[in-house]
Each structure stands twice: as structure tokens, then as C-alpha cells.
C-alpha positions as CSV (number, residue, x, y, z in Angstrom):
1,M,0.3,0.0,0.0
2,P,2.5,2.5,0.7
3,S,4.1,2.4,-2.6
4,T,1.0,2.5,-4.4
5,L,0.2,5.7,-2.4
6,S,3.6,7.3,-2.9
7,A,2.6,6.6,-6.8
8,L,-0.6,7.9,-6.5
9,A,0.5,11.3,-4.6
10,S,3.3,12.0,-7.1
11,S,1.1,11.6,-10.4
12,R,0.5,15.0,-11.8
13,G,-3.3,15.0,-11.4
14,I,-3.3,14.2,-7.7
15,K,0.2,16.3,-7.0
16,E,-2.0,19.3,-8.6
17,G,-4.9,18.7,-6.2
18,L,-2.9,18.5,-3.1
19,L,-1.2,21.6,-4.1
20,F,-4.6,23.2,-4.9
21,L,-6.1,22.5,-1.3
22,S,-3.0,24.0,0.3
23,K,-3.3,27.1,-1.5
24,D,-6.8,28.1,-2.1
25,K,-8.2,28.2,1.5
26,Q,-10.0,31.3,1.0
27,W,-12.9,29.7,-1.4
28,V,-13.9,26.9,1.0
29,N,-13.9,29.4,4.0
30,E,-16.1,31.6,2.1
31,K,-18.6,28.7,0.7
32,H,-18.4,27.4,4.6
33,L,-19.8,30.7,6.2
34,A,-22.3,31.1,3.3
35,L,-23.8,27.4,3.9
36,C,-24.1,27.7,7.4
37,R,-25.9,31.0,7.1
38,I,-28.9,28.9,5.4
39,A,-30.9,27.7,8.4
40,S,-31.5,23.5,7.5
41,P,-33.3,22.3,10.7
42,T,-33.9,18.5,10.3
43,F,-37.4,18.1,8.1
44,F,-36.7,21.5,6.6
45,E,-33.3,21.2,4.5
46,Q,-35.0,22.2,1.3
47,K,-33.2,26.2,1.2
48,R,-30.0,24.2,1.9
49,A,-30.6,21.6,-0.5
50,E,-31.2,24.1,-3.6
51,W,-28.3,26.3,-2.6
52,F,-25.9,23.0,-3.1
53,L,-27.7,21.8,-6.3
54,Q,-26.7,25.3,-7.6
55,Q,-23.0,24.9,-6.3
56,F,-23.0,21.7,-7.9
57,R,-24.2,22.8,-11.1
58,A,-21.8,26.0,-11.1
59,L,-18.8,23.8,-10.6
60,G,-19.8,21.9,-13.7
61,C,-21.2,19.0,-12.2
62,E,-24.9,17.0,-13.3
63,A,-26.8,17.8,-10.4
64,S,-30.1,17.0,-9.1
65,I,-32.3,16.5,-5.7
66,D,-33.9,13.1,-5.5
67,P,-37.3,12.2,-3.7
68,A,-35.9,12.0,-0.3
69,G,-34.4,15.4,-0.7
70,N,-31.1,14.5,-1.4
71,V,-28.8,16.3,-3.7
72,I,-27.0,14.3,-6.0
73,A,-24.2,15.5,-7.9
74,F,-21.5,13.7,-10.7
75,L,-18.6,15.0,-12.0
76,A,-19.6,14.2,-15.6
77,P,-23.1,13.7,-17.3
78,N,-24.1,10.0,-17.9
79,A,-21.6,9.0,-15.5
80,S,-22.2,5.0,-14.7
81,G,-21.5,3.0,-11.7
82,P,-20.4,1.4,-9.9
83,Y,-20.0,4.5,-7.3
84,V,-18.0,5.4,-4.5
85,A,-20.0,7.9,-2.6
86,V,-18.7,10.8,-0.9
87,T,-21.6,12.5,1.4
88,A,-22.2,15.2,4.2
89,H,-25.5,15.8,5.9
90,L,-27.2,18.9,5.3
91,D,-29.2,19.1,8.4
92,T,-28.7,20.6,11.9
93,V,-29.9,20.3,15.6
94,L,-30.2,24.0,16.0
95,S,-30.4,26.7,13.4
96,P,-29.6,30.4,13.0
97,R,-32.6,32.3,13.7
98,T,-30.9,35.2,11.4
99,P,-27.9,34.8,8.7
100,E,-25.9,37.2,11.1
101,E,-26.2,34.7,14.1
102,V,-23.4,32.7,12.0
103,S,-20.2,34.8,12.0
104,T,-16.4,34.9,11.8
105,R,-13.8,36.2,14.2
106,P,-10.7,38.1,13.6
107,D,-9.0,35.1,14.0
108,G,-10.7,33.2,11.3
109,S,-13.1,31.2,13.6
110,F,-16.4,30.3,12.6
111,Y,-19.3,30.7,15.3
112,G,-22.9,29.9,15.4
113,P,-25.3,26.8,15.1
114,G,-24.1,24.2,13.0
115,V,-20.9,25.4,11.7
116,S,-19.1,22.5,13.1
117,D,-21.6,19.8,12.8
118,N,-22.2,19.6,9.6
119,G,-20.9,22.7,8.5
120,A,-17.4,21.3,8.1
121,G,-18.4,18.2,6.3
122,L,-20.2,19.9,3.9
123,A,-17.7,22.7,3.0
124,G,-15.2,19.5,2.6
125,L,-17.9,17.9,0.3
126,L,-17.7,21.0,-2.2
127,A,-14.0,21.6,-1.7
128,I,-13.4,18.0,-3.1
129,V,-15.5,18.4,-5.9
130,Q,-14.1,21.8,-6.9
131,V,-10.7,20.4,-6.7
132,L,-11.5,17.3,-8.6
133,K,-13.0,19.4,-11.4
134,K,-9.6,21.5,-11.6
135,M,-7.4,18.3,-11.7
136,P,-6.5,16.3,-14.9
137,E,-8.7,13.1,-14.9
138,L,-7.1,10.1,-13.3
139,A,-6.4,7.0,-15.1
140,G,-7.0,3.5,-14.1
141,L,-10.1,4.1,-12.2
142,T,-12.8,1.1,-11.7
143,A,-15.6,3.7,-10.5
144,A,-16.9,6.8,-10.6
145,P,-17.2,9.5,-7.7
146,V,-20.8,10.8,-6.7
147,F,-21.1,13.4,-4.2
148,I,-24.2,13.6,-2.0
149,A,-25.7,16.0,0.3
150,N,-27.9,14.5,2.2
151,V,-31.1,15.2,4.6
152,G,-32.2,13.2,7.7
153,E,-29.2,13.0,9.6
154,E,-29.7,14.6,13.1
155,G,-32.3,13.3,15.8
156,E,-35.4,12.2,14.5
157,G,-34.6,12.3,11.1
158,N,-33.4,9.0,11.5
159,L,-30.8,8.8,9.0
160,S,-34.1,8.9,6.4
161,G,-31.4,10.3,3.4
162,M,-29.0,7.5,3.7
163,R,-32.1,4.9,4.0
164,Y,-33.4,6.1,0.4
165,L,-29.8,5.9,-0.8
166,C,-29.1,2.3,0.4
167,R,-32.4,1.0,0.2
168,Q,-34.5,2.6,-2.4
169,S,-32.6,4.7,-4.9
170,P,-31.6,3.7,-8.4
171,L,-28.0,4.4,-7.1
172,A,-28.6,2.0,-4.0
173,N,-26.7,-1.5,-6.1
174,K,-24.3,0.6,-7.9
175,I,-22.4,2.3,-4.9
176,R,-19.8,-0.1,-3.5
177,S,-18.6,2.3,-0.8
178,Y,-19.3,5.3,1.3
179,L,-17.1,8.1,2.4
180,V,-18.9,9.9,5.3
181,L,-17.9,13.4,6.0
182,D,-19.1,14.3,9.5
183,G,-17.6,17.1,11.5
184,P,-14.2,18.7,11.4
185,S,-11.5,16.8,13.6
186,T,-8.9,14.0,11.8
187,D,-8.5,12.0,15.1
188,H,-11.4,9.4,14.6
189,V,-12.2,6.9,12.0
190,T,-15.5,5.7,12.9
191,C,-16.2,2.4,11.2
192,Q,-18.7,0.7,14.1
193,A,-22.0,1.9,14.0
194,L,-23.4,2.6,17.2
195,A,-27.2,1.2,17.6
196,S,-29.8,3.4,19.0
197,R,-33.4,3.8,19.6
198,R,-35.7,6.7,20.4
199,F,-38.9,6.5,21.9
200,E,-41.7,9.2,23.2
201,V,-43.7,8.5,26.5
202,S,-46.8,10.2,26.8
203,F,-49.5,10.4,29.5
204,A,-53.0,11.6,29.0
205,G,-55.9,12.5,31.3
206,P,-58.9,15.1,32.1
207,G,-56.9,17.7,33.5
208,G,-58.6,20.5,35.6
209,H,-58.0,23.0,38.4
210,S,-55.5,22.4,40.7
211,W,-57.6,22.8,44.1
212,S,-61.4,21.8,42.9
213,D,-60.1,18.8,40.7
214,Y,-57.4,17.4,42.7
215,G,-57.4,13.9,42.7
216,V,-57.7,13.7,39.0
217,G,-54.7,11.3,37.8
218,N,-51.7,13.8,36.9
219,P,-50.2,12.8,33.4
220,V,-46.9,15.0,34.6
221,H,-46.9,13.3,37.7
222,A,-47.0,9.8,36.3
223,L,-44.2,10.8,33.9
224,S,-42.0,11.9,36.2
225,R,-42.4,8.3,37.9
226,V,-41.3,6.8,34.5
227,I,-38.1,8.9,34.5
228,T,-37.2,8.1,38.1
229,L,-38.0,4.4,37.8
230,F,-36.1,3.8,34.6
231,A,-33.1,5.8,36.3
232,E,-33.0,3.8,39.1
233,N,-33.4,0.8,37.6
234,Q,-30.7,0.3,35.0
235,P,-29.3,-3.1,34.3
236,E,-26.0,-4.2,35.6
237,P,-23.3,-3.1,33.2
238,I,-21.8,-5.4,30.9
239,E,-17.6,-5.1,31.0
240,G,-16.6,-3.8,27.8
241,I,-20.0,-2.5,26.1
242,K,-20.5,0.9,26.9
243,S,-24.5,1.8,26.9
244,S,-26.4,5.2,27.4
245,F,-29.6,6.9,28.0
246,N,-30.9,10.5,27.8
247,F,-34.5,12.0,28.3
248,G,-33.9,15.0,26.3
249,V,-37.3,16.5,25.8
250,I,-40.0,17.0,28.6
251,D,-43.1,18.8,27.9
252,G,-46.6,19.3,29.3
253,G,-48.9,21.3,31.4
254,V,-50.3,25.0,30.8
255,S,-50.1,26.8,33.8
256,V,-49.0,26.0,37.4
257,N,-52.2,25.7,38.9
258,S,-53.8,23.5,36.1
259,I,-53.7,19.6,36.4
260,P,-52.2,19.0,32.7
261,N,-54.0,16.9,30.4
262,L,-51.1,15.6,28.8
263,A,-47.3,14.9,29.3
264,R,-44.6,13.9,27.3
265,A,-41.0,12.9,27.3
266,K,-38.6,11.9,24.4
267,L,-35.9,9.3,25.2
268,D,-32.5,8.5,23.8
269,V,-31.0,4.8,24.4
270,R,-27.7,3.8,22.8
271,S,-25.5,0.7,23.1
272,E,-22.5,-0.9,21.5
273,S,-24.7,-4.3,22.0
274,P,-28.0,-4.5,19.9
275,G,-29.1,-7.0,22.4
276,R,-28.9,-4.5,25.2
277,L,-31.1,-2.3,23.6
278,D,-33.6,-4.6,23.7
279,V,-33.4,-4.9,27.3
280,L,-33.5,-1.1,28.1
281,T,-36.6,-1.2,25.6
282,E,-38.2,-4.0,27.9
283,L,-37.2,-1.9,31.0
284,L,-38.8,1.0,29.6
285,E,-42.0,-0.7,28.9
286,T,-42.1,-2.2,32.8
287,C,-41.5,1.4,34.1
288,V,-44.4,3.0,32.1
289,N,-46.6,0.4,33.2
290,K,-45.7,0.6,36.4
291,A,-45.8,4.4,36.7
292,T,-49.3,4.2,35.2
293,E,-50.0,1.7,37.7
294,M,-48.9,4.1,40.8
295,E,-50.4,7.4,39.5
296,N,-54.2,5.4,39.2
297,A,-53.8,3.9,42.4
298,Q,-53.8,7.4,44.1
299,A,-56.2,8.7,41.7
300,T,-59.5,9.4,43.4
301,I,-61.5,10.9,40.5
302,A,-60.2,9.9,37.0
303,R,-57.2,8.0,35.6
304,V,-54.3,8.6,33.4
305,T,-53.7,6.5,30.1
306,A,-50.0,5.7,28.7
307,K,-48.7,5.7,25.3
308,L,-45.4,4.4,24.4
309,R,-44.2,5.1,20.7
310,E,-40.8,4.3,19.1
311,T,-39.8,7.5,17.0
312,G,-36.6,6.0,15.5
313,S,-34.1,3.3,15.3
314,R,-30.7,3.1,14.1
315,P,-29.2,-0.1,13.1
316,G,-25.7,-1.3,14.4
317,G,-22.9,-2.8,12.1
318,Q,-19.1,-2.7,11.9
319,L,-16.4,-3.2,9.2
320,P,-14.1,-6.4,9.5
321,A,-10.6,-5.2,10.8
322,G,-8.6,-5.8,7.6
323,A,-11.3,-4.3,5.2
324,P,-9.4,-2.2,2.6
325,I,-11.1,1.1,3.2
326,L,-9.4,1.0,6.8
327,R,-6.1,0.2,5.0
328,Y,-6.3,2.7,2.8
329,I,-7.0,5.3,5.5
330,A,-4.5,3.9,7.5
331,A,-2.0,4.2,4.8
332,V,-2.8,7.9,3.9
333,D,-2.7,9.0,7.6
334,D,0.7,7.5,7.8
335,W,1.6,9.4,4.9
336,L,0.4,12.6,6.1
337,G,1.3,12.3,9.6
338,I,-2.2,12.1,10.9
339,R,-2.8,10.4,14.0
340,S,-6.3,8.8,14.5
341,R,-8.1,6.0,16.1
342,I,-10.9,3.6,15.5
343,D,-14.3,5.0,17.1
344,C,-17.5,3.7,17.5
345,S,-20.7,6.2,17.0
346,S,-23.9,6.9,15.3
347,T,-23.7,8.4,12.0
348,D,-25.0,8.1,8.0
349,A,-22.5,5.4,7.9
350,N,-24.7,3.2,10.0
351,I,-27.1,2.3,7.3
352,P,-24.6,1.0,5.0
353,L,-22.7,-0.6,7.6
354,S,-25.6,-2.7,8.6
355,M,-26.1,-3.7,5.1
356,G,-22.5,-4.9,4.9
357,I,-21.4,-2.2,2.6
358,P,-18.1,-0.8,3.3
359,A,-18.5,2.8,5.1
360,V,-16.5,5.0,7.5
361,S,-17.1,8.6,9.0
362,I,-14.4,10.9,9.0
363,G,-13.9,14.5,10.0
364,A,-13.2,16.9,7.0
365,G,-10.4,18.8,8.8
366,G,-10.1,21.7,11.1
367,T,-11.1,22.0,14.8
368,G,-14.6,22.4,16.4
369,G,-16.8,22.0,19.3
370,G,-19.8,22.7,21.4
371,A,-21.7,20.7,18.7
372,H,-25.8,20.7,19.1
373,T,-25.6,23.7,21.2
374,P,-25.8,27.6,20.8
375,G,-22.2,28.2,21.1
376,E,-20.7,25.8,18.3
377,W,-17.6,26.9,17.0
378,F,-15.1,25.8,14.3
379,R,-11.4,26.9,13.4
380,P,-10.1,26.3,9.9
381,D,-6.6,25.9,10.9
382,G,-5.1,22.8,9.4
383,R,-8.3,22.0,7.2
384,D,-6.3,21.1,4.3
385,S,-4.7,18.4,6.0
386,G,-8.3,16.8,6.2
387,L,-9.2,17.7,2.8
388,K,-6.1,15.9,1.4
389,R,-6.8,12.9,3.6
390,I,-10.5,12.8,1.6
391,L,-8.9,13.5,-1.5
392,L,-6.2,10.7,-1.3
393,T,-8.7,8.1,0.4
394,L,-11.3,8.5,-2.3
395,S,-8.6,8.4,-5.0
396,L,-7.6,4.9,-3.6
397,L,-11.3,3.7,-3.1
398,L,-12.0,4.4,-7.2
399,A,-8.9,2.6,-8.1
400,E,-9.3,-0.5,-6.2
């Protein structure tokens, strides 16, 4: 592999591409700022998708938006498979209320919702397209690249864009591997998909006045019991297997002196073991039933009813240790002097990995933090190293 990589890096086309990534940094920074100023919350990615469609076409790509809302771009018209897909998700957990909420500081840092996750990945996607369009065409390729800005990665999007690509899209059977660009840092290579499930727990009752209707079953009280029971009755941990849970949203009620008629909570559970997710799901069902019984046992007038609904499920999967895509990245990292580690996380790569399709999720360079918070930030210093890593890895995948 090192000799193959050395030969590749010294070829005219790649050499020019690597030099271009070292020099033309301002263009990438400008595109990064522009895309992040377009609000793109999950389920409402259309405006950013349309912007990407225009950008791909301006770079000379054949581009379109598929039925799921993903933006698909080919370097040349009438490109035929097989393909290697380079993807980055369009959606963000938080979105700027105004474009000015995303800003740059005198030191070149970006601040605002989504600038790191996934502004960094999306800017990297455009940068790689631009450099490939400027480079002489590579020889000896066995696949063509396809570039995809996809929807539905975050939260309740439930990986909808990637599910469509892998299972329903006309491209599904033609894509032989996925290179997912998610966030900035180059210190991780996500090749194990972290399985997760999301639930909404809700309680309903007649509601009423806090004094005159006292004794009516209270949905908020019942919901609070579910959370307490679930948190205090976690199964014994399994050595070497990490699991987590989080009640991330709670809502219900209208005033301090009104018994609410509805209360809801959203729960996220994750585990490196799919079997552990089943155990946690059974525990949740038990806690909901127990909390309902406890609340109704003390209600003297009217009772509450409970509903448990699964809102999302992300499958697990893992690349074998000797997978070619991992060997390529390891060789590229060694050549560039990048120190990285194998990682387990929940990303768009979950879907292809669960189907046995080679896929990794990597950062697109630079550094960032505060993801999913109003204080999110990104620094472009060192971004070119991450972009060179993507270019070299993609080139190896296209020639394998």
C-alpha cells in the first residue's frame, strides 16, 4: 500500500490537487460561511439543498435532488457505476434565527449553530468537488465518484436520507462504498455503527383545576415516575460494552395551577450491543406500566392512560478489521502524519454498515466544538490536511 500511495501522490493530477488544497483556502472558508447561514433544521433542509444544487452545477457537475431531498452530483454527465459515494448531511440540530447569528471572528474562527456539525463536512464536500474538477482526469479508475448532500441525519430524521440512498434509490445497487464527512477533526475513523433507539412516552388525562379537581390522575406526575424508575433501575453494566440513555425533551401542562391533560418525554437509548437495547426497551415498557399503576392507584376521580411510541431506530454494524477502506485510510494517515483512532458512533455510516457495505465516517479537517449547542464553533486551521486525506482516500477507493 505505501508504494501504491506514493505513486498516486506523485502523479500529476493528485500532485496538483494536493497543491491546490494547500493554497486555495479562502474559497472554502467563504462557502462554509455561506452554507451555514442558510437555516437547515431536520425535515426543513430544502433551502440549503437548493443552494447546494446551484453550487454543484456552478462547478460543472450534473446535479439533481432525489425524492428524499438528497442532492446528488456527478462530475461528468452520463456517469455510470459502480460508484464511490462521498456524503455529508445537510441538517443541523439547531439553526440560526438570522444569517448574522453565524459569524467569523478576527482570528478566522466560525461561531454559530451548525458551523462544525455539519458545516465542516459540507464545506469539505464542495472543496473535493472543486479540486477534482480542476485536476487532470485520473487514469486507471474502476469506479466513478458521486457526491451527495443528504437529509435527515440528526435526531428524529432517523437517517432518512441515507436509508433512501441505500435501499430505494436507483443508485443503491451501484454504490460500492461510502466515505461520510461528518464534522471537523481528523482524529477518528468511525467504522463501528452505534445502534440506538428513540421513544416518546406520553400520558393523558382529563386535566382540571389544581384545587377543585384535585384527585384527578396527573400526567406529569406519572411521567416523572417513569423517568425516576428507569433511571434508578438500570441493569448491571456489561464489561467492555458501553450503553447510555437520555431523556432529552419533556413537555406538558399549561399553568402552575392547572392539572395537565398531557405530558410527554423523548428518550434516546444507545448501546454497542443490540441485545442491550432490547433489555433497555423492555425496562422502559415495564416502567411505563408501573408508573401508570402507581398514579392511578392514588387517583380518586379520573385515571391517566399511557402511550409508548418508538420514533427512531438506527441499526448497528461494523467493518472487519482488515477491510480495504481501513487500510487505505491508515496508509493515508501515515503518509500525511495524521494520528487517528478507530471509533464507534452513530452517523450516516450506520445504514451501509448494517447492510454489509463498506463505509466510514471521518472529519473534514480543522477543529471544532460545542456541537448541538448555541455556542458551536469551528477553526479552519489545518483544514487542508483533512481535505488532502479525503482526496487521497477517495482516489484509492476509486482505483481499487
